C-alpha positions as CSV (number, residue, x, y, z in Angstrom):
1,X,-3.0,34.4,114.0
2,X,-4.2,37.0,116.5
3,X,-2.3,40.1,117.6
4,X,-2.6,42.6,120.4
5,X,-1.1,46.0,121.1
6,X,0.0,46.7,124.6
7,X,2.5,48.6,126.7
8,X,5.3,46.8,128.3
9,X,6.1,47.1,132.0
10,X,8.5,49.8,131.2
11,X,5.8,51.8,129.3
12,X,7.0,51.0,125.8
13,X,4.5,50.2,123.1
14,X,4.6,46.7,121.6
15,X,2.8,44.2,119.4
16,X,2.5,40.6,120.3
17,X,1.0,37.4,118.9
18,X,-1.4,35.5,121.1
19,X,0.0,32.1,122.1
20,X,-2.9,31.2,124.4
21,X,-5.1,32.8,127.0
22,X,-2.1,33.3,129.3
23,X,0.8,34.1,127.0
24,X,1.7,36.5,124.2
25,X,4.9,36.6,122.2
26,X,6.3,40.0,121.3
27,X,7.1,41.0,117.7
28,X,10.5,42.6,117.1
29,X,11.2,45.7,115.1
30,X,7.6,47.1,115.3
31,X,5.7,48.8,118.1
32,X,2.3,49.2,116.5
33,X,0.0,47.3,114.2
34,X,-0.1,50.3,111.9
35,X,3.7,50.2,111.6
36,X,3.5,46.4,110.9
37,X,0.9,46.9,108.2
38,X,2.8,49.7,106.5
39,X,5.9,47.6,106.5
40,X,3.9,44.8,104.8
41,X,2.7,47.2,102.2
42,X,6.2,48.5,101.5
43,X,7.7,45.1,101.3
44,X,4.9,43.4,99.4
45,X,5.0,40.6,102.0
46,X,1.7,39.2,103.3
47,X,0.9,40.6,106.7
48,X,0.6,37.3,108.5
49,X,3.8,36.0,107.1
50,X,5.6,39.2,108.1
51,X,4.2,39.0,111.6
52,X,5.3,35.4,111.9
53,X,8.8,36.3,110.8
54,X,9.1,39.0,113.5
55,X,8.2,36.7,116.4
56,X,10.8,36.9,119.2
57,X,11.5,34.7,122.2
58,X,10.2,37.5,124.5
59,X,7.0,36.4,126.1
60,X,4.6,38.3,128.4
61,X,1.9,37.3,130.9
62,X,-1.4,38.2,129.0
63,X,-3.5,38.2,132.2
64,X,-1.1,40.6,133.9
65,X,-1.2,43.0,130.9
66,X,-5.0,43.1,131.2
67,X,-5.1,43.4,134.9
68,X,-2.6,46.3,134.9
69,X,-4.5,48.2,132.2
70,X,-1.7,48.0,129.7
71,X,-3.8,46.6,126.9
72,X,-4.4,48.9,123.9
73,X,-6.9,48.8,121.1
74,X,-5.7,46.5,118.3
75,X,-5.5,49.5,115.9
76,X,-4.8,53.2,116.5
77,X,-3.2,56.1,114.7
78,X,-0.8,58.8,116.0
79,X,-3.1,61.3,114.3
80,X,-6.6,60.4,115.5
81,X,-8.3,62.3,112.7
82,X,-6.7,59.9,110.2
83,X,-8.7,57.0,111.7
84,X,-12.3,57.0,110.5
85,X,-14.9,55.0,112.4
86,X,-18.1,54.1,110.6
87,X,-20.5,51.2,110.3
88,X,-23.5,49.5,108.6
89,X,-26.8,48.4,110.0
90,X,-29.6,46.0,109.1
91,X,-26.9,43.6,107.9
92,X,-27.7,40.5,110.0
93,X,-30.6,38.1,109.7
94,X,-32.9,39.1,112.5
95,X,-31.6,42.6,112.8
96,X,-34.7,44.1,111.3
97,X,-36.9,42.5,114.0
98,X,-34.9,44.3,116.7
99,X,-35.0,47.6,114.9
100,X,-38.7,47.3,114.0
101,X,-39.5,46.5,117.6
102,X,-37.4,49.5,118.7
103,X,-39.5,51.8,116.5
104,X,-42.8,50.1,117.5
105,X,-43.3,49.1,113.9
106,X,-44.6,45.9,112.4
107,X,-43.5,43.8,109.5
108,X,-46.5,44.0,107.2
109,X,-46.9,41.6,104.4
110,X,-47.4,43.9,101.4
111,X,-44.7,46.2,99.9
112,X,-46.9,49.2,100.4
113,X,-47.2,48.6,104.1
114,X,-43.6,47.8,104.8
115,X,-41.7,50.3,107.0
116,X,-38.5,51.9,105.8
117,X,-36.6,49.6,108.1
118,X,-38.2,46.4,106.7
119,X,-37.8,47.7,103.1
120,X,-34.1,48.2,103.6
121,X,-33.7,44.8,105.3
122,X,-35.6,43.1,102.5
123,X,-33.4,44.8,99.9
124,X,-30.3,43.4,101.7
125,X,-31.7,39.9,101.9
126,X,-32.5,40.0,98.2
127,X,-29.5,41.8,96.9
128,X,-26.8,42.0,99.5
129,X,-24.9,38.8,98.4
130,X,-24.3,39.0,94.7
131,X,-22.6,35.9,93.3
132,X,-21.7,37.2,89.8
133,X,-18.8,39.5,90.9
134,X,-20.9,42.7,90.8
135,X,-21.6,45.0,93.7
136,X,-24.9,44.4,95.5
137,X,-27.5,46.6,97.1
138,X,-26.1,49.3,99.4
139,X,-26.6,48.9,103.2
140,X,-27.6,51.5,105.8
141,X,-24.4,53.4,106.7
142,X,-23.4,55.7,109.6
143,X,-20.5,57.8,110.8
144,X,-19.4,57.2,114.3
145,X,-16.2,59.3,114.9
146,X,-12.5,59.4,114.6
147,X,-9.7,57.7,116.5
148,X,-10.5,59.7,119.6
149,X,-13.8,57.8,119.9
150,X,-12.1,54.4,120.2
151,X,-11.3,53.3,123.7
152,X,-9.1,50.4,124.7
153,X,-10.4,47.1,126.1
154,X,-10.9,47.3,129.9
155,X,-11.2,51.1,129.7
156,X,-14.3,53.1,130.4
157,X,-16.9,53.7,127.7
158,X,-17.9,57.2,128.5
159,X,-21.5,58.2,127.6
160,X,-22.2,61.9,127.6
161,X,-24.7,63.2,130.2
162,X,-27.1,64.4,127.5
163,X,-27.5,60.9,126.1
164,X,-30.8,59.2,126.8
165,X,-29.3,55.7,126.7
166,X,-25.9,53.9,126.5
167,X,-26.6,50.5,125.1
168,X,-24.1,47.9,123.8
169,X,-24.0,46.6,120.3
170,X,-21.9,43.4,120.0
171,X,-20.3,43.5,116.5
172,X,-17.4,42.4,114.4
173,X,-15.3,45.3,113.0
174,X,-13.1,45.3,109.9
175,X,-9.8,47.2,110.1
176,X,-8.3,48.7,107.0
177,X,-5.3,50.8,105.8
178,X,-5.1,52.7,102.6
179,X,-1.8,52.5,100.8
180,X,0.1,55.4,99.3
181,X,-2.1,55.3,96.2
182,X,-5.3,55.3,98.3
183,X,-6.0,51.6,97.7
184,X,-7.7,50.1,100.8
185,X,-6.2,46.9,102.3
186,X,-7.9,44.9,105.0
187,X,-5.6,44.3,108.0
188,X,-8.0,42.0,109.9
189,X,-11.1,41.8,112.2
190,X,-11.8,42.4,115.8
191,X,-14.7,42.1,118.3
192,X,-16.4,45.5,118.8
193,X,-18.8,47.2,121.1
194,X,-20.5,49.9,119.0
195,X,-22.1,51.8,121.9
196,X,-25.3,53.6,120.8
197,X,-28.2,55.7,122.2
198,X,-31.2,53.6,121.4
199,X,-33.7,55.8,123.2
200,X,-32.8,58.7,121.0
201,X,-33.0,56.6,117.9
202,X,-36.4,55.2,119.0
203,X,-37.8,58.7,119.0
204,X,-37.4,58.9,115.2
205,X,-35.3,56.8,112.9
206,X,-33.9,60.0,111.4
207,X,-32.1,60.5,114.8
208,X,-29.9,57.4,114.0
209,X,-27.0,59.7,113.1
210,X,-27.2,61.4,116.5
211,X,-27.5,58.1,118.3
212,X,-24.2,56.8,116.8
213,X,-22.0,59.6,117.9
214,X,-20.8,57.8,120.9
215,X,-17.5,56.0,121.9
216,X,-16.8,52.5,120.9
217,X,-14.3,49.7,121.8
218,X,-12.6,47.0,119.8
219,X,-10.4,44.1,120.6
220,X,-8.5,43.1,122.6
221,X,-7.3,40.8,119.7
222,X,-6.9,41.4,116.0
223,X,-7.7,38.4,113.9
224,X,-5.6,38.1,110.7
225,X,-6.8,36.3,107.6
226,X,-10.4,35.6,106.5
227,X,-13.4,35.9,108.7
228,X,-15.1,32.6,109.5
229,X,-18.5,32.2,107.8
230,X,-20.2,31.3,111.0
231,X,-19.4,32.9,114.4
232,X,-21.1,32.3,117.7
233,X,-20.6,34.7,120.5
234,X,-22.1,35.9,123.8
235,X,-22.9,39.4,124.9
236,X,-23.6,40.2,128.6
237,X,-23.9,43.0,131.1
238,X,-22.5,42.6,134.6
239,X,-23.9,44.8,137.4
240,X,-22.4,44.7,140.9
241,X,-20.7,41.4,140.2
242,X,-23.8,39.6,138.9
243,X,-24.9,38.9,135.4
244,X,-27.8,41.2,134.7
245,X,-28.4,40.1,131.1
246,X,-26.8,37.6,128.7
247,X,-27.6,36.6,125.2
248,X,-26.0,34.7,122.4
249,X,-25.3,36.4,119.1
250,X,-24.4,35.1,115.6
251,X,-22.2,36.7,113.0
252,X,-20.2,35.8,109.9
253,X,-21.6,35.8,106.4
254,X,-23.8,32.7,107.0
255,X,-25.8,34.8,109.4
256,X,-25.7,38.1,107.4
257,X,-27.8,39.5,104.7
258,X,-24.7,41.1,103.1
259,X,-21.3,39.8,102.2
260,X,-18.3,41.5,103.9
261,X,-17.1,42.4,100.4
262,X,-20.4,44.2,99.6
263,X,-20.2,46.2,102.8
264,X,-16.6,47.1,102.0
265,X,-17.4,48.1,98.4
266,X,-20.1,50.5,99.5
267,X,-17.9,52.1,102.1
268,X,-14.8,52.6,99.9
269,X,-16.7,53.7,96.8
270,X,-16.5,57.2,98.2
271,X,-13.3,59.1,97.3
272,X,-12.9,60.8,100.7
273,X,-12.5,57.3,102.2
274,X,-9.6,56.4,99.9
275,X,-7.1,59.0,101.0
276,X,-3.5,57.6,101.3
277,X,-2.6,56.6,104.8
278,X,-6.1,56.6,106.3
279,X,-7.0,53.9,108.7
280,X,-10.7,52.7,108.8
281,X,-12.5,50.9,111.5
282,X,-15.9,49.6,110.2
283,X,-18.6,47.9,112.2
284,X,-20.6,45.3,110.4
285,X,-23.8,45.4,112.5
286,X,-25.6,43.1,114.9
287,X,-29.0,41.5,115.6
288,X,-28.6,41.3,119.4
289,X,-29.2,44.2,121.8
290,X,-30.0,44.2,125.5
291,X,-32.2,47.3,124.7
292,X,-34.6,44.9,122.8
293,X,-35.1,43.1,126.1
294,X,-35.9,46.2,128.0
295,X,-32.5,46.6,129.7
296,X,-31.2,50.1,130.6
297,X,-27.5,50.0,131.3
298,X,-26.2,52.2,134.2
299,X,-22.9,53.7,135.1
300,X,-20.7,51.0,136.6
301,X,-22.2,48.2,134.5
302,X,-19.6,46.1,132.6
303,X,-20.2,45.1,129.0
304,X,-18.6,41.8,128.0
305,X,-18.5,40.5,124.4
306,X,-16.9,37.3,123.5
307,X,-16.5,34.8,120.7
308,X,-14.0,31.9,120.7
309,X,-12.5,32.8,117.4
310,X,-11.4,36.2,118.8
311,X,-9.8,34.8,121.9
312,X,-10.1,37.0,125.0
313,X,-13.4,38.8,125.6
314,X,-13.9,42.6,125.1
315,X,-14.8,44.1,128.4
316,X,-15.5,47.7,129.2
317,X,-17.2,49.5,132.2
318,X,-19.8,52.2,131.4
319,X,-19.3,55.7,132.8
320,X,-21.6,58.7,132.4
321,X,-19.6,62.0,132.0
322,X,-20.8,65.5,132.2
323,X,-20.8,67.2,128.9
324,X,-21.8,70.9,128.7
325,X,-23.2,72.0,125.4
326,X,-21.1,74.9,124.3
327,X,-22.5,78.2,123.2
328,X,-21.2,79.3,119.9
329,X,-19.7,82.8,120.1
330,X,-19.5,85.2,117.1
331,X,-16.1,86.4,116.1
């Protein structure tokens, strides 16, 4: 089952199950995925079964929702600071090649000659998929923002004017809710665009933290249940109505150097991420970037990321917004 959040023609929030590319069916009694997930926690009922039981006969034109800009991100929180956005890198087979090329490094053959990028990637390949029930090697991790950094499908991804680049990262994101005891529960998965400043990162890999403090987008559809082991998708950039760049990407554990469970374990092992009521949006990484092919996105370009298992594509135009750097004043 795949769900969307949207606004009705009267402006009311709603949740709906995707019937097909043209039709969604509204759920009764809930107006957000967060409300639905909390209700599942309170009742002990599986989320998908609860959603199925709340289906109504009220259907909506999916294309019209998108065209009129009424689609919402598949997860949000009324208190944006209670939604944490983070991610992991060097998690996909081939991801080290893109990163190494970005930093003009090479993949040397001896351990002494390996760059930090290649060392971390090698650690993931060798220890990111434990089969004995233990927790494997930890991945690269980064903080991206809170709920205010998440924009809806079809909405502008706004890169600050001080950024040196605004490049797409086609990824899958896990979406989680902590219960009243702080125990994390996975709600589902969504397509994501983890916009990053690759030029800043290329200057020095220690600038990675800076490069990730950019907006992101997820959706439009939330996939409930397990993530398929093999996912094929396409990432493209459209400029002035023409495809500027397009490339296939792979995801799912068959194409990753870490299991999803290992990435989750290393995120939620930290107590501050297990606070009751928190929502987490966690990007799992990618191996496909237009930046690796020398593309420099411009304001007005449209990013499009799609994979059949997630239904409709995630589309967002890029905008550059002026951001004055504030001067701190003493009290």
